[in-house]
N, C-alpha and C positions, 0 to 999 in steps of 0.2 A: 694709137689704135691697137686693136687686138691682133695678134699674129696668127693664132690658130684656134680651132675648136678642138678640145680634147674629149675623146669618147672613152668612157670607162665601161669595159665590158668583160665578162668572163663567159666564154662559150658554154661552160658547164651549166649555166642557168637554164639552158634548154633541156636539161636532163630529166625533168619530171613532167608528167602530163596526167590529166584526168579526161577520160574519153568523153567527147562531146562538149567539153568546157570551152568557153570563148577565150579564156586566158591561156593561149596555146604557145608551145615552144616556137612555132613559126613566126610569132610576133618579133622575136629576137633574130632568129636565123635569117629570115627574109630581109630584115632591116640591115643586118651586118653585110649581107651580099650586096644590097643596093649601095650602101655607103662605101664599100671597098671597091666597087666597080665604077663609081663616079670619079671625075677627074678635076672638077673646077673648085672643089672645096678642100683646102689642105687640112687633113685630120691627123691628130696624134692619138694613138691607141694606148690606153693605160689599163692596168688590172686592179681590182679591189684588193685591199690588204685585210688581214685578220682584224677583228674588232675586240678590244678588251670588254669583258662583261660589264664593268662599271659604267662604261659609256652608254651601253644599252639600257642599264638600270636607271639612268636619268629619266627615261621616258616610259619604262615598263616595269611592272612588278616582277619580283622573283618568281611568284606563282605562275605568272603568264609564261615566262621562259621555260619553266618546268612543263607546263601544259603542252607546249609545242612538240614535246617528245612523246606524248601519249597518243597511241594509235587509234584515234577516234576523230571523225569529222568535226569541224568547228561549227559549221552551220551548212545549210543546203548549198550555198554558193562557195564555201571555203573548205575544200576537202583536206583531210590529212593525207600526206604522201610520205613515203620513206625519205628520211633525211630532210624534211621540209624545214626544220630548224636551221640546218646548215645552209640551205638555199636562201632562207630569209636573212641570215647573218651576212652572207656574201653580198646581198642586195644593200644591206646597211653599209658594209665596207666600201661598196662602190659609191654610195652617197658621200661618205667621208673622203674618199679619194677625189671626188669631184670638188668638194669644198677645198681640199688642199691645192688642187690645180688652179682654182680661182685666185688663191693668194699670190700666184705668179703672174697674174694679169691676163689670163686666158679665160674664155668661156669654156665651161665643161658640161657634158651631158652624160648622165648615167643611163646606159642602155642595158637594163637588167630587168629580170622578173624574179620573184614576185614584186608587184607594186606595194605601196605602203599606206596610202593616206586614209584608209578606213580603219586601220588597226588602232585601237585605243590602248590606254595604259594596261588594261587587263583582259583584252578580248581581241581575237582574230576574227575578221569578218570581211565580206565584200572582196574576196580574192587576196586579202592583205593579212600578213602575219606579224610583221614588225613595222613600226612607223618610221621608214627610212628618213623622211624629211624632217620630222620632229627631232630625231636623234642628231641629225646634222646641225640643226639650228641650236640645240643645246651645246654641241661641241664648239660651234662658232662663238657662242656667247661666253663659253668657258675659256676661250683662247684669244680674247682680245677684241672681238667685235662688240659694240655696245647696242646697236640697233639692227636687228635682222627681221626682214619681212618675208613671209611666205606668200607667193602669188600662185593660186591654184586655179588653172583653167580647164581641168578635167570636167566633163559634163556632169559628173556626180559630186555632190558636196563632200568635201574632205572632213567628215565628222570626227574622225580620230585625231587628226592634226589639230582641229579646233579645240577638242576636249583637252588635249595634252597641253596646248599653248595658252589656253584661256587665262587671261590676266597674269601671265608670266612676264615679269619685268624684262624689257629689252626686246621682246618678241611681239610680232603682230601677224595677223592672218587675214588674207583677202581671198574670197572664193567666188567664182562666177560659175553657175551651174543650173541645170534644168530642175524646175519644180512644177508639178509633182514628178518625182523620180526617186529611185533608190538613193540614199537610205532614208529619205523623208525628213531630214534635218535641213538647216540652212535657210529657213524662211525669214529670219531676222538677224540683226546684229546681236552679239553677245558680249557681255563684259565691256571693258574699255578698249579691247584690242582685236576683236574678231568682227570682220565686216563682210556681210554676205550680199551677193547680187543675184537673186533668183531670176531665172529666165523661163518663160512659158514654153511648152513643147511647140515645135514648128514655128518658132519666132523667125521672121524673115532675116536673112543674113546681115543686111545692113543695120537693122535694128539691134541684132545680137552684137554686131561690131561696136555699135554705139555704147552698149552696156560695158563691153570690154574696155572701151576708151575711158569711160567714167571710172572704172576700177583702176586703170593705169594712172589716171590723174590722182586718185586717192593714194595709190602706191607712192607716187612722186611726193605727195604732200607729207607723207610719213618720214621723209628724209632718211631712208635706211642706208646703212653703210654696206649692206650685203642683201641681195635678193636671192631667195631659195624658191625655185619654180617647181611646182607639181605640174608636170607637163603631161596632160592626158589629151589624147587626140580623138576622143569619142563624141565630141560635139560635131564631128564630121557628118555631112549630109547622108552618107551611106553606111554609117556605123550600125551594126545589127542590134545593139542593145540600148539605144537612146533615139530621140526623135528631134534632132536639131539639124542645122542647115549650113554649117561652115564648110568651106572648101580649102584646098591646099593653099590658095592665095591668102586666105585669112590667117593660116598658121605662119606663112611667110611674114605677113604684116605684124603678127604678134612678136616674132623674133626681132624684126626691125624695131618695133616699138620698145621692147625691153632693152635692146642695144642703145636706143636713143636716150634712155634715162641716164646713161653714163655711170652706172653703179655696177660694181662687180656682181655677177650673177652666175649661179649654177643651176642646172635643171635635172630633175629625176623623172624618168618615164613612169607614168601612172597607167591610165587606161588607154584605149584605142584598139578596136577589135576588128576593123575592116581589113580587107585584103590590101587596101591602099596605104596601110600604116607606114611602110617604108618611105613612100613618096611624101607623106605628110611630115614625117620627122625630118627628111632631107630639106623640105621647104622651110621648116622652122629653123633649122641649122643655118641655111643660107641667109635667112633674115638676120639671125644673130651675128653672122660674119659680115653682113652688109653687102651681100651680092644677090 
């Protein structure tokens, strides 16, 4: 059985903000406060390590890394902030630290911003600058894992992860997400390794859970040696930027279900913009830990 959940966090990731933007520093600071004040879940806190450039360049172009330093917004959703390249690299480093923690038999959760799953090889978009999970998957494949599956339960399709991992040997991608919704992709399966489960807005929660169950069964059938979870909590019923129906209980169930697969798994925070985000993350972690 797993002994602990390891949380990878650098409080400095709360150091940038865009006025009025839903991807706020409080997503992290409030969650840290909640996790540090609870007593029934044993947590070990880790820090991200610096990331060599060549590890990032497996997933991104050199031009993209240079563009992150140019003081111009990437799109209407994805602002340039001072030192955003450094914040994005720290988020990548946290994903790699979560991967390293999993090798020791623990579950690990990267509690960092910015998120990553919309960032493509050459483009920042959707609040994302570098694709944390794709970079971690390539590192896992380069260091001994033969089959790595991404399970993305963020309410928005992980279009960047899909584009980067499409038909990559050893990697597979499963996403459950609202359609129609940003970014407009994910309506069908792609290549031999990208599997999409679109869900209509306002899908009743038991129906939504049934779709999640189907995706989990497919995940099991892929027989991965490692599961990389894009953990977005914006399918929550009161999330301000989507129209779905899940509750804290459903995120607890997701954690339990992933634990039940018996496969090493690490999770990276993606979306989730409600005031209840700390409780949703805690419910998920409790499920992973089996309590």
